[in-house]
Structure formats: C-alpha cells, structure tokens
C-alpha positions as a Python dict, from the first residue, in 0.01 Angstrom:
ca = {
    (1, 'X'): (0, 0, 0),
    (2, 'X'): (-303, -51, 224),
    (3, 'X'): (-607, -128, 5),
    (4, 'X'): (-855, -142, 291),
    (5, 'X'): (-852, -167, 667),
    (6, 'X'): (-1119, -429, 716),
    (7, 'X'): (-1169, -359, 1090),
    (8, 'X'): (-1217, 15, 1108),
    (9, 'X'): (-1386, 137, 1426),
    (10, 'X'): (-1352, 422, 1674),
    (11, 'X'): (-1145, 220, 1919),
    (12, 'X'): (-885, 167, 1646),
    (13, 'X'): (-842, 543, 1593),
    (14, 'X'): (-585, 671, 1838),
    (15, 'X'): (-419, 1012, 1886),
    (16, 'X'): (-53, 1046, 1966),
    (17, 'X'): (110, 1295, 2203),
    (18, 'X'): (169, 1517, 1897),
    (19, 'X'): (-201, 1522, 1815),
    (20, 'X'): (-157, 1296, 1514),
    (21, 'X'): (-431, 1044, 1435),
    (22, 'X'): (-312, 689, 1384),
    (23, 'X'): (-527, 398, 1267),
    (24, 'X'): (-438, 64, 1425),
    (25, 'X'): (-539, -305, 1426),
    (26, 'X'): (-535, -384, 1055),
    (27, 'X'): (-414, -702, 893),
    (28, 'X'): (-402, -1064, 1022),
    (29, 'X'): (-779, -1094, 986),
    (30, 'X'): (-787, -1472, 1042),
    (31, 'X'): (-587, -1459, 1368),
    (32, 'X'): (-792, -1166, 1495),
    (33, 'X'): (-1118, -1347, 1420),
    (34, 'X'): (-1012, -1654, 1618),
    (35, 'X'): (-889, -1445, 1912),
    (36, 'X'): (-1218, -1249, 1931),
    (37, 'X'): (-1428, -1564, 1930),
    (38, 'X'): (-1229, -1710, 2218),
    (39, 'X'): (-1187, -1403, 2442),
    (40, 'X'): (-1509, -1202, 2439),
    (41, 'X'): (-1867, -1277, 2532),
    (42, 'X'): (-2174, -1260, 2313),
    (43, 'X'): (-2274, -904, 2414),
    (44, 'X'): (-1930, -765, 2346),
    (45, 'X'): (-1898, -965, 2027),
    (46, 'X'): (-2210, -810, 1875),
    (47, 'X'): (-2101, -465, 1989),
    (48, 'X'): (-1777, -510, 1796),
    (49, 'X'): (-1988, -559, 1480),
    (50, 'X'): (-2152, -215, 1494),
    (51, 'X'): (-1903, -80, 1235),
    (52, 'X'): (-1944, -369, 991),
    (53, 'X'): (-2124, -300, 665),
    (54, 'X'): (-2450, -498, 610),
    (55, 'X'): (-2306, -695, 316),
    (56, 'X'): (-2015, -807, 532),
    (57, 'X'): (-2246, -909, 817),
    (58, 'X'): (-2454, -1123, 578),
    (59, 'X'): (-2151, -1300, 427),
    (60, 'X'): (-1848, -1252, 652),
    (61, 'X'): (-1657, -1541, 497),
    (62, 'X'): (-1661, -1375, 155),
    (63, 'X'): (-1528, -1051, 296),
    (64, 'X'): (-1289, -1180, 560),
    (65, 'X'): (-1029, -914, 470),
    (66, 'X'): (-1285, -634, 441),
    (67, 'X'): (-1353, -396, 154),
    (68, 'X'): (-1299, -29, 80),
    (69, 'X'): (-1676, 30, 69),
    (70, 'X'): (-1700, -148, 405),
    (71, 'X'): (-1443, 103, 545),
    (72, 'X'): (-1655, 384, 406),
    (73, 'X'): (-1954, 247, 598),
    (74, 'X'): (-1741, 221, 916),
    (75, 'X'): (-1623, 578, 865),
    (76, 'X'): (-1984, 697, 858),
    (77, 'X'): (-2056, 522, 1189),
    (78, 'X'): (-1739, 680, 1345),
    (79, 'X'): (-1839, 1021, 1215),
    (80, 'X'): (-2182, 975, 1376),
    (81, 'X'): (-2011, 883, 1707),
    (82, 'X'): (-1796, 1195, 1699),
    (83, 'X'): (-2082, 1429, 1625),
    (84, 'X'): (-2353, 1268, 1835),
    (85, 'X'): (-2133, 1161, 2131),
    (86, 'X'): (-2382, 892, 2225),
    (87, 'X'): (-2227, 580, 2078),
    (88, 'X'): (-2247, 415, 1733),
    (89, 'X'): (-2627, 388, 1736),
    (90, 'X'): (-2723, 675, 1963),
    (91, 'X'): (-2980, 618, 2232),
    (92, 'X'): (-3162, 327, 2075),
    (93, 'X'): (-3311, 83, 2325),
    (94, 'X'): (-3213, -226, 2126),
    (95, 'X'): (-2961, -484, 2247),
    (96, 'X'): (-2640, -517, 2037),
    (97, 'X'): (-2759, -848, 1889),
    (98, 'X'): (-3094, -695, 1786),
    (99, 'X'): (-2913, -403, 1620),
    (100, 'X'): (-2692, -635, 1416),
    (101, 'X'): (-2993, -840, 1305),
    (102, 'X'): (-3176, -524, 1196),
    (103, 'X'): (-2871, -400, 1000),
    (104, 'X'): (-2827, -741, 836),
    (105, 'X'): (-3190, -765, 725),
    (106, 'X'): (-3244, -675, 363),
    (107, 'X'): (-3504, -393, 351),
    (108, 'X'): (-3815, -444, 145),
    (109, 'X'): (-3883, -230, -159),
    (110, 'X'): (-3950, 127, -45),
    (111, 'X'): (-3840, 51, 312),
    (112, 'X'): (-3555, 242, 473),
    (113, 'X'): (-3261, 44, 602),
    (114, 'X'): (-3189, 46, 977),
    (115, 'X'): (-2920, 304, 1059),
    (116, 'X'): (-2833, 540, 1350),
    (117, 'X'): (-3089, 813, 1419),
    (118, 'X'): (-2967, 1130, 1244),
    (119, 'X'): (-3238, 1339, 1415),
    (120, 'X'): (-3013, 1332, 1720),
    (121, 'X'): (-2760, 1539, 1523),
    (122, 'X'): (-3016, 1809, 1457),
    (123, 'X'): (-3026, 1894, 1829),
    (124, 'X'): (-2945, 2259, 1887),
    (125, 'X'): (-2657, 2173, 2120),
    (126, 'X'): (-2486, 1964, 1852),
    (127, 'X'): (-2575, 2176, 1548),
    (128, 'X'): (-2459, 1945, 1268),
    (129, 'X'): (-2466, 2092, 916),
    (130, 'X'): (-2690, 1935, 652),
    (131, 'X'): (-2404, 1862, 413),
    (132, 'X'): (-2237, 1647, 679),
    (133, 'X'): (-2556, 1451, 741),
    (134, 'X'): (-2608, 1396, 364),
    (135, 'X'): (-2247, 1274, 331),
    (136, 'X'): (-2292, 1041, 628),
    (137, 'X'): (-2612, 891, 483),
    (138, 'X'): (-2443, 832, 148),
    (139, 'X'): (-2153, 656, 323),
    (140, 'X'): (-2379, 404, 500),
    (141, 'X'): (-2604, 346, 197),
    (142, 'X'): (-2738, -9, 166),
    (143, 'X'): (-2574, -65, -173),
    (144, 'X'): (-2191, -59, -165),
    (145, 'X'): (-2185, 89, -512),
    (146, 'X'): (-2385, 390, -390),
    (147, 'X'): (-2123, 481, -134),
    (148, 'X'): (-1862, 744, -225),
    (149, 'X'): (-1493, 677, -204),
    (150, 'X'): (-1267, 852, 47),
    (151, 'X'): (-1143, 1104, -209),
    (152, 'X'): (-1500, 1221, -265),
    (153, 'X'): (-1571, 1217, 110),
    (154, 'X'): (-1263, 1436, 176),
    (155, 'X'): (-1376, 1681, -84),
    (156, 'X'): (-1733, 1698, 52),
    (157, 'X'): (-1625, 1740, 415),
    (158, 'X'): (-1353, 1994, 340),
    (159, 'X'): (-1596, 2269, 438),
    (160, 'X'): (-1576, 2149, 800),
    (161, 'X'): (-1236, 2322, 823),
    (162, 'X'): (-1405, 2657, 746),
    (163, 'X'): (-1159, 2722, 465),
    (164, 'X'): (-860, 2718, 702),
    (165, 'X'): (-548, 2565, 556),
    (166, 'X'): (-396, 2469, 889),
    (167, 'X'): (-268, 2145, 1031),
    (168, 'X'): (-376, 2004, 1363),
    (169, 'X'): (-91, 2166, 1553),
    (170, 'X'): (-179, 2513, 1421),
    (171, 'X'): (-541, 2455, 1517),
    (172, 'X'): (-439, 2335, 1863),
    (173, 'X'): (-221, 2647, 1910),
    (174, 'X'): (-515, 2865, 1810),
    (175, 'X'): (-729, 2683, 2063),
    (176, 'X'): (-464, 2729, 2333),
    (177, 'X'): (-441, 3105, 2258),
    (178, 'X'): (-822, 3134, 2275),
    (179, 'X'): (-825, 2940, 2597),
    (180, 'X'): (-546, 3157, 2747),
    (181, 'X'): (-736, 3475, 2655),
    (182, 'X'): (-1052, 3335, 2803),
    (183, 'X'): (-862, 3229, 3113),
    (184, 'X'): (-734, 3586, 3158),
    (185, 'X'): (-1088, 3714, 3143),
    (186, 'X'): (-1198, 3453, 3398),
    (187, 'X'): (-908, 3546, 3628),
    (188, 'X'): (-998, 3917, 3602),
    (189, 'X'): (-1362, 3842, 3674),
    (190, 'X'): (-1274, 3620, 3971),
    (191, 'X'): (-1034, 3887, 4098),
    (192, 'X'): (-1310, 4147, 4077),
    (193, 'X'): (-1551, 3919, 4265),
    (194, 'X'): (-1283, 3849, 4528),
    (195, 'X'): (-1224, 4223, 4572),
    (196, 'X'): (-1599, 4282, 4612),
    (197, 'X'): (-1621, 4010, 4876),
    (198, 'X'): (-1316, 4152, 5050),
    (199, 'X'): (-1478, 4495, 5061),
    (200, 'X'): (-1800, 4343, 5198),
    (201, 'X'): (-1600, 4168, 5470),
    (202, 'X'): (-1417, 4490, 5559),
    (203, 'X'): (-1747, 4679, 5561),
    (204, 'X'): (-1895, 4424, 5799),
    (205, 'X'): (-1587, 4443, 6021),
    (206, 'X'): (-1603, 4824, 6027),
    (207, 'X'): (-1969, 4803, 6135),
    (208, 'X'): (-1882, 4565, 6417),
    (209, 'X'): (-1571, 4749, 6536),
    (210, 'X'): (-1449, 5109, 6520),
    (211, 'X'): (-1271, 5175, 6189),
    (212, 'X'): (-921, 5237, 6340),
    (213, 'X'): (-951, 4925, 6550),
    (214, 'X'): (-1071, 4717, 6250),
    (215, 'X'): (-780, 4842, 6037),
    (216, 'X'): (-529, 4747, 6303),
    (217, 'X'): (-677, 4400, 6332),
    (218, 'X'): (-683, 4340, 5955),
    (219, 'X'): (-321, 4454, 5927),
    (220, 'X'): (-223, 4197, 6191),
    (221, 'X'): (-140, 4450, 6460),
    (222, 'X'): (-254, 4398, 6815),
    (223, 'X'): (-505, 4630, 6984),
    (224, 'X'): (-390, 4721, 7330),
    (225, 'X'): (-641, 4838, 7596),
    (226, 'X'): (-645, 5219, 7609),
    (227, 'X'): (-753, 5461, 7877),
    (228, 'X'): (-958, 5769, 7784),
    (229, 'X'): (-979, 6059, 8027),
    (230, 'X'): (-1315, 6193, 7906),
    (231, 'X'): (-1581, 6041, 7682),
    (232, 'X'): (-1956, 6082, 7672),
    (233, 'X'): (-2183, 5778, 7679),
    (234, 'X'): (-2545, 5766, 7565),
    (235, 'X'): (-2798, 5505, 7679),
    (236, 'X'): (-3160, 5481, 7576),
    (237, 'X'): (-3442, 5236, 7613),
    (238, 'X'): (-3815, 5216, 7539),
    (239, 'X'): (-4050, 5248, 7833),
    (240, 'X'): (-4302, 4963, 7827),
    (241, 'X'): (-4101, 4754, 7582),
    (242, 'X'): (-4127, 4435, 7793),
    (243, 'X'): (-4509, 4461, 7805),
    (244, 'X'): (-4529, 4536, 7435),
    (245, 'X'): (-4305, 4236, 7356),
    (246, 'X'): (-4534, 4009, 7560),
    (247, 'X'): (-4833, 4123, 7352),
    (248, 'X'): (-4659, 4105, 7013),
    (249, 'X'): (-4525, 3821, 6801),
    (250, 'X'): (-4148, 3776, 6787),
    (251, 'X'): (-4149, 3880, 6421),
    (252, 'X'): (-4340, 4200, 6500),
    (253, 'X'): (-4085, 4285, 6771),
    (254, 'X'): (-3792, 4224, 6541),
    (255, 'X'): (-3944, 4428, 6260),
    (256, 'X'): (-4024, 4710, 6500),
    (257, 'X'): (-3669, 4721, 6636),
    (258, 'X'): (-3522, 4694, 6288),
    (259, 'X'): (-3728, 4989, 6163),
    (260, 'X'): (-3646, 5198, 6470),
    (261, 'X'): (-3273, 5124, 6469),
    (262, 'X'): (-3252, 5190, 6096),
    (263, 'X'): (-3377, 5541, 6167),
    (264, 'X'): (-3131, 5576, 6457),
    (265, 'X'): (-2836, 5448, 6252),
    (266, 'X'): (-2905, 5700, 5977),
    (267, 'X'): (-2913, 5984, 6227),
    (268, 'X'): (-2593, 5896, 6415),
    (269, 'X'): (-2404, 5880, 6083),
    (270, 'X'): (-2408, 6259, 6093),
    (271, 'X'): (-2217, 6277, 6419),
    (272, 'X'): (-1872, 6181, 6544),
    (273, 'X'): (-2000, 5890, 6752),
    (274, 'X'): (-1965, 5514, 6764),
    (275, 'X'): (-2258, 5279, 6827),
    (276, 'X'): (-2129, 5033, 7086),
    (277, 'X'): (-2424, 4792, 7089),
    (278, 'X'): (-2795, 4732, 7088),
    (279, 'X'): (-2959, 4485, 7321),
    (280, 'X'): (-3329, 4453, 7268),
    (281, 'X'): (-3464, 4804, 7328),
    (282, 'X'): (-3132, 4929, 7469),
    (283, 'X'): (-2920, 5152, 7245),
    (284, 'X'): (-2569, 5253, 7350),
    (285, 'X'): (-2351, 5515, 7177),
    (286, 'X'): (-2020, 5673, 7276),
    (287, 'X'): (-1821, 5973, 7154),
    (288, 'X'): (-1456, 6053, 7216),
    (289, 'X'): (-1310, 5713, 7135),
    (290, 'X'): (-1123, 5536, 6985),
    (291, 'X'): (-1028, 5868, 6816),
    (292, 'X'): (-1028, 6155, 7061),
    (293, 'X'): (-1219, 6468, 6955),
    (294, 'X'): (-1104, 6710, 7229),
    (295, 'X'): (-1408, 6847, 7415),
    (296, 'X'): (-1662, 6794, 7137),
    (297, 'X'): (-1769, 6448, 7258),
    (298, 'X'): (-2039, 6585, 7492),
    (299, 'X'): (-2180, 6810, 7219),
    (300, 'X'): (-2179, 6530, 6961),
    (301, 'X'): (-2382, 6306, 7193),
    (302, 'X'): (-2615, 6583, 7311),
    (303, 'X'): (-2705, 6699, 6957),
    (304, 'X'): (-2744, 6339, 6848),
    (305, 'X'): (-2978, 6268, 7143),
    (306, 'X'): (-3197, 6569, 7055),
    (307, 'X'): (-3223, 6445, 6695),
    (308, 'X'): (-3309, 6093, 6806),
    (309, 'X'): (-3578, 6221, 7041),
    (310, 'X'): (-3730, 6434, 6764),
    (311, 'X'): (-3727, 6134, 6527),
    (312, 'X'): (-3898, 5910, 6784),
    (313, 'X'): (-4182, 6157, 6829),
    (314, 'X'): (-4260, 6122, 6456),
    (315, 'X'): (-4202, 5743, 6441),
    (316, 'X'): (-4500, 5509, 6462),
    (317, 'X'): (-4506, 5143, 6557),
    (318, 'X'): (-4618, 4953, 6248),
    (319, 'X'): (-4827, 4689, 6430),
    (320, 'X'): (-4950, 4933, 6703),
    (321, 'X'): (-4993, 5266, 6522),
    (322, 'X'): (-5200, 5425, 6799),
    (323, 'X'): (-4927, 5389, 7063),
    (324, 'X'): (-4674, 5662, 7135),
    (325, 'X'): (-4314, 5548, 7138),
    (326, 'X'): (-4166, 5650, 7475),
    (327, 'X'): (-3791, 5680, 7445),
    (328, 'X'): (-3594, 5734, 7768),
    (329, 'X'): (-3240, 5873, 7735),
    (330, 'X'): (-2949, 5904, 7980),
    (331, 'X'): (-2610, 6068, 7920),
    (332, 'X'): (-2295, 6083, 8129),
    (333, 'X'): (-1940, 6211, 8078),
    (334, 'X'): (-1637, 6048, 8238),
    (335, 'X'): (-1327, 5829, 8195),
    (336, 'X'): (-1329, 5474, 8051),
    (337, 'X'): (-1091, 5202, 7943),
    (338, 'X'): (-1160, 5043, 7604),
    (339, 'X'): (-1013, 4740, 7428),
    (340, 'X'): (-1085, 4441, 7212),
    (341, 'X'): (-1189, 4129, 7405),
    (342, 'X'): (-1212, 3777, 7264),
    (343, 'X'): (-1071, 3577, 6973),
    (344, 'X'): (-1361, 3385, 6815),
    (345, 'X'): (-1586, 3693, 6814),
    (346, 'X'): (-1373, 3996, 6910),
    (347, 'X'): (-1575, 4276, 7065),
    (348, 'X'): (-1483, 4636, 7141),
    (349, 'X'): (-1563, 4673, 7510),
    (350, 'X'): (-1587, 4968, 7745),
    (351, 'X'): (-1498, 4933, 8112),
    (352, 'X'): (-1539, 5168, 8404),
    (353, 'X'): (-1789, 5337, 8636),
    (354, 'X'): (-1882, 5584, 8360),
    (355, 'X'): (-2072, 5303, 8186),
    (356, 'X'): (-2261, 5227, 8512),
    (357, 'X'): (-2344, 5593, 8571),
    (358, 'X'): (-2466, 5649, 8215),
    (359, 'X'): (-2693, 5346, 8252),
    (360, 'X'): (-2824, 5484, 8585),
    (361, 'X'): (-2899, 5817, 8419),
    (362, 'X'): (-3114, 5642, 8163),
    (363, 'X'): (-3296, 5407, 8406),
    (364, 'X'): (-3374, 5700, 8645),
    (365, 'X'): (-3494, 5924, 8363),
    (366, 'X'): (-3842, 5986, 8229),
    (367, 'X'): (-4011, 5902, 7895),
    (368, 'X'): (-3935, 6140, 7604),
    (369, 'X'): (-3673, 6327, 7811),
    (370, 'X'): (-3294, 6347, 7802),
    (371, 'X'): (-3145, 6294, 8149),
    (372, 'X'): (-2785, 6415, 8187),
    (373, 'X'): (-2534, 6414, 8472),
    (374, 'X'): (-2359, 6709, 8629),
    (375, 'X'): (-2031, 6616, 8452),
    (376, 'X'): (-2209, 6613, 8117),
    (377, 'X'): (-2376, 6944, 8194),
    (378, 'X'): (-2038, 7104, 8275),
    (379, 'X'): (-1892, 6974, 7949),
    (380, 'X'): (-2189, 7117, 7754),
    (381, 'X'): (-2156, 7452, 7934),
    (382, 'X'): (-1795, 7464, 7821),
    (383, 'X'): (-1905, 7413, 7459),
    (384, 'X'): (-2211, 7641, 7480),
    (385, 'X'): (-2526, 7628, 7276),
    (386, 'X'): (-2730, 7385, 7489),
    (387, 'X'): (-3041, 7452, 7697),
    (388, 'X'): (-3063, 7258, 8023),
    (389, 'X'): (-3293, 7252, 8326),
    (390, 'X'): (-3200, 7155, 8678),
    (391, 'X'): (-3385, 6841, 8788),
    (392, 'X'): (-3250, 6849, 9139),
    (393, 'X'): (-3127, 6559, 9350),
    (394, 'X'): (-3209, 6206, 9236),
    (395, 'X'): (-3150, 5900, 9455),
    (396, 'X'): (-2961, 5647, 9245),
    (397, 'X'): (-2881, 5296, 9357),
    (398, 'X'): (-2515, 5263, 9441),
    (399, 'X'): (-2464, 5640, 9397),
    (400, 'X'): (-2681, 5801, 9662),
    (401, 'X'): (-2831, 6141, 9593),
    (402, 'X'): (-2699, 6285, 9267),
    (403, 'X'): (-2773, 6621, 9112),
    (404, 'X'): (-2893, 6580, 8753),
    (405, 'X'): (-3031, 6789, 8470),
    (406, 'X'): (-3266, 6774, 8172),
    (407, 'X'): (-3136, 6856, 7823),
    (408, 'X'): (-3428, 7036, 7659),
    (409, 'X'): (-3284, 7203, 7348),
    (410, 'X'): (-2997, 7357, 7159),
    (411, 'X'): (-2911, 7681, 6978),
    (412, 'X'): (-2720, 7744, 6657),
    (413, 'X'): (-2399, 7749, 6862),
    (414, 'X'): (-2440, 7379, 6941),
    (415, 'X'): (-2278, 7097, 6744),
    (416, 'X'): (-2464, 7059, 6415),
    (417, 'X'): (-2536, 6740, 6225),
    (418, 'X'): (-2310, 6687, 5926),
    (419, 'X'): (-2446, 6617, 5582),
    (420, 'X'): (-2394, 6250, 5506),
    (421, 'X'): (-2448, 6061, 5181),
    (422, 'X'): (-2664, 5774, 5301),
    (423, 'X'): (-2559, 5581, 4989),
    (424, 'X'): (-2229, 5524, 5169),
    (425, 'X'): (-2403, 5284, 5406),
    (426, 'X'): (-2572, 5027, 5185),
    (427, 'X'): (-2734, 4717, 5339),
    (428, 'X'): (-2498, 4428, 5403),
    (429, 'X'): (-2716, 4204, 5186),
    (430, 'X'): (-2877, 4240, 4844),
    (431, 'X'): (-3229, 4234, 4983),
    (432, 'X'): (-3360, 4364, 5315),
    (433, 'X'): (-3367, 4075, 5559),
    (434, 'X'): (-3694, 4044, 5737),
    (435, 'X'): (-3650, 3705, 5900),
    (436, 'X'): (-3589, 3726, 6275),
    (437, 'X'): (-3343, 3439, 6243),
    (438, 'X'): (-3119, 3660, 6026),
    (439, 'X'): (-3108, 3957, 6257),
    (440, 'X'): (-2971, 3832, 6587),
    (441, 'X'): (-2803, 4157, 6684),
    (442, 'X'): (-2964, 4155, 7028),
    (443, 'X'): (-2883, 3796, 7102),
    (444, 'X'): (-2517, 3833, 7002),
    (445, 'X'): (-2469, 4136, 7220),
    (446, 'X'): (-2588, 3954, 7531),
    (447, 'X'): (-2304, 3703, 7497),
    (448, 'X'): (-2057, 3956, 7633),
    (449, 'X'): (-2217, 3944, 7973),
    (450, 'X'): (-2255, 4322, 8005),
    (451, 'X'): (-2637, 4284, 7989),
    (452, 'X'): (-2882, 4001, 8036),
    (453, 'X'): (-3125, 3950, 7748),
    (454, 'X'): (-3376, 4128, 7538),
    (455, 'X'): (-3631, 4185, 7811),
    (456, 'X'): (-3411, 4159, 8117),
    (457, 'X'): (-3276, 4514, 8140),
    (458, 'X'): (-3577, 4663, 8308),
    (459, 'X'): (-3615, 4380, 8559),
    (460, 'X'): (-3286, 4463, 8731),
    (461, 'X'): (-3118, 4779, 8853),
    (462, 'X'): (-2785, 4612, 8929),
    (463, 'X'): (-2503, 4845, 8807),
    (464, 'X'): (-2336, 4741, 8487),
    (465, 'X'): (-1962, 4782, 8502),
    (466, 'X'): (-1877, 4689, 8145),
    (467, 'X'): (-2021, 4714, 7802),
    (468, 'X'): (-1909, 4526, 7494),
    (469, 'X'): (-1950, 4562, 7126),
}
C-alpha cells in the first residue's frame, strides 16, 4: 500500500490513451535525489522544488521519503496549475530560487505565508468557484496539521462534477457528442456562407456577361460565336465631357459618372436590353441578343432611349449644378456577330459594321436628341407607335451621305417599360463604394481595344469595328 508519494508534481501525472490518470515517479527517493543533483542545473533544480511543502524544504533530510501532508500541499499546487494555466506560481516575477527561499521562510506572527496568487483564479475567463479556492488554501496551509487529508479533499471537491455520477469515458463521450453537434452547426453555417458567396459570384458574372452566356460558362460549356441577323445598338455620350473632366477632380468625375450610370442602369432594367459596356462618358446598349426577341429589339432600344433622355433632363451634376447635361444618342439596326473573347477576363464582344454605324449615328448627332438610321426607322415603323422626323442627308466619315432621322416621341402603341423590383439589383458590396480606385469600369473596358480611353472618344472619328463587354 502506498502511504505517500513523496515527489508529487504535475509532470508526474500522466494520462493514458484510455483517458485514465496515472501517477508516476514514486519510490527510490535516494537514487532519484542523487540523479537530480548530477543531471540538472541550478535553475531547473529549484523549479523542481515548487511542489515541495515548506517543512520539507526546511529539513529535506528528515522527510526524504515525503509525507502525506506534503502530498496534500503538492496537490494544491497542481490544482492551481490546472485552474490558472500559468504555472505553479502564476505570473510572479521571482526567479525559482527566490520563490523557494520565500516559501521556506517561516512567516512572522500575523504575516501571510508566500503562496501562489489566487487572485488570478478570480479572473472572469477562468471563473474558479470560492469553495475550490478555500480548499486549495487549506491544502497549502503553513502548518501540516491544518491541511485536510485526501478523503476530506475528495468530499469537498465533489461538487466540481456538478452532481454527475459519470466516469471519465462517459464525460468524454458527452464532450464528443457536444462537439459533433457544434461541428454540424459550424458546417451548416459555413455552407450557408459559401452559398451566399457563390450567389454573389454568379451575380457579378451575370452583370459582366449576358445571363445565358454566363450560365453556359459556369456549367463548363463553350460559347461559340453566333451571328444575329438583326439587332439594335444604342450609343450615347455627353457633349463637353472632356472639357468638364479637365476642370474637375478625378473623384468628382467618377462620382458624377457613377450617379448618372446608376440612374441609367435602373431604367434599362425595365427593357429587354443588355448593357455591353461603359467607357468614360460612352454608354452602349444592345437589344436582340444573345436571346432573340423577334422584331421588338428596335422598340426596346427606342423606348429606353426616350426614357434615358427624359431622365437626363431632370438630372443635375452634383459639383456643377448650374450646367445642363447634354446627352447625345445614336441608334442603328443591323446584323452583328457576338461571342466571348479572352480567358483571363472573358468579355462578350460584338463585331460588325453595325457597331461602327451606331457609333457614327451618335457622333454625328446633336445634344439632347436621338439620332437614328434609316434601318432603325424602318424597324420602328413596322412596330408602330413612334414619332420620327426626317433629318435629311448627313455626311458621315466612311459612309458618305446617309439619310437619317430624329426620334422625338412615342405613343401608347410603343413598347412600354416593364415594372421591375429594383430590390432585385442590390449593390455588389455592403456599402456604396465612393473611391475611384474601386470603380474602374471605364478603365477595364478600354482593355478590349474597341475604344481608346476615358477622354479619347471625342478626339477621333475613326470607325470602330468591334465592341467588347
């Protein structure tokens, strides 16, 4: 029968693979004492004495085999280690040798003996109960006779099990069940977050590419170039934008374009159209692709253009409120070829002379007017409901003299704007982004080569044969 351990410390308490606590390194006190003196340095030697009771430190030869009350003292230090998790004596700044000398010193009358700081255990993160602290203090009392025996300690600390009559394996199984349930909740939460991010990614892709094209790309299918017999293309720009940009700060220009295009984007949501790109003040929209809509493409673009023109007349420039925004619009109907170009940044591009002609209609137009081609006029006449005026012959570079028209209004017979829940088009980000660095829509579009840069469109009248999104 083991009367006492004599060398009880935390490093001698080991846990097996079955979660059973085993106490090691007892017996052969003389041999152990000689081995420690020969193999460890002074610092480590004094650290190994942290669990020794003060009476044993003062007279180690008399207690070479240890005592039961000495084991009780060591148990209190181990309990403090488990609860405080900061070592046998907490965060004291003393060296191990100084700690041992303070523990060995006999306290004067009315003086408290030197022990670990129990105030550490009162920390809200640890939350040690008072009865545990009282038991711990009794176990490391200065007088060995004042220390309880292990039977009394077991009785006093029985409350730590919360009245559960379970062994360690049962408790471990309960912990594993709790962990598994918590893990399921974490997996569900992570799955929900992953789904939300996936939806954001798809939403971003659908804003960059037409929805049918984006769905084919996400499914892994290729997108072959496709020819469209008739589509209607809309171009617009702002007269005097280059001069205004030169007199404004970059941030003012970006905020102005962002406000304007936000209005535009909300309007075009009510029509069967696709915004191909924006480059600086240039705004390009097409109808009739990638999903064909029979002969309605011209009416969708025409009604949209009338709405945009009306919105511009009521829109003010925030940093130049006295200026009138002069939008110039050109529309043309004709055949195009469309397809996805590029791998790193795939863009939905339009190719063909129809793109050039639509751009010419815009650049040869007038402020606050909608300039349309003969082909567009014929398509609108077929639909009915649109009011147009003959402009006459206009000399266009690369085209010669071309007969064009002004679109001035529409009747109830014309294509009407659909009611759209604007909540379906939330911002891509949680907060509106005002930094010009975060809104590089114009810079990205110029990488396709269809146009030059933000201010370069009005400097050149060279026909543009392609347009990319």
